[in-house]
N, C-alpha and C positions, 0 to 999 in steps of 0.2 A: 817694652812689649808686655802686654797683659798675658798672664799665664793662667788659663782656666784649669780648674781641677774637676775631677769626676763628680765631686760633691756639688759643683755649680750646675750640673746638668739639669737637675730637677727644677731649679729656679728658672732656667731658660725655657724649659718645656711648659711650666705653669704660666709663665708670662705670655707665651704663644697662645696657650689655651684661653687666657683672659682676653687677649686681643681678638681672637676669633669669636668670643662671646659678646663682643661689643655690638649692641643692636643698632648703633648709629653707622656702623660700617656697611656700606652698600656698593653695588656695582663694581667698577674697576678697582676701587680700594679694597673691597672684600676679595676680589679675585687675586690681587697682589698678595694679600695677607695669607690666603690659602696656599699660594705658590711658595711663599716664604716658609710657611709651616710645614709643607711637604718636604722642602729642602732640609729644614731643621730636623725633621723626623728621620730622614735618611742619614744625616750626619750623626745624630744621636744613636741610631742603631749601630753604626760602625764603631762609635766610642764604646758602647756597651759590649759589643762583640770583642773588642780589643781588651777591655777590662776583664771579661770572662776568660780570655786566653791567658792573660797574665796571672789571674787567680788560679786557673787550672795548672799552669806551669809551676807556680809556687807550691800548690798542694802536692804535685808529683815530686818536686825537689825535696819537700819536707818529709814526705813518706820515704823516699829513697835514702835520705840522710838520717832517718830515725828521729826526726823532730816532730813535735806535736803541733807546733804553731807555724803560721805562714807570715811572711813580711807583707802586710797590707799597705805599707808606705809606697810600694811600687805601683799601686793602682792610681796614685795621684801624680805620677810622673817622676 
């Protein structure tokens, strides 16, 4: 099973942007690509929100425990 990381998200978003910019894409194919891009945007937003929650929790835990650094590895699963 493929395991995506938060760092892969930009690549997926830019690939969707490139597909939407294809001037040969028209009609039903364009509509399908727009629908797929909207779904990708929704999922990406949830992934970003989850990453932000993990980061905020790490910051709070670090502050509470007197640490200066947070564990960013948790952002990648």
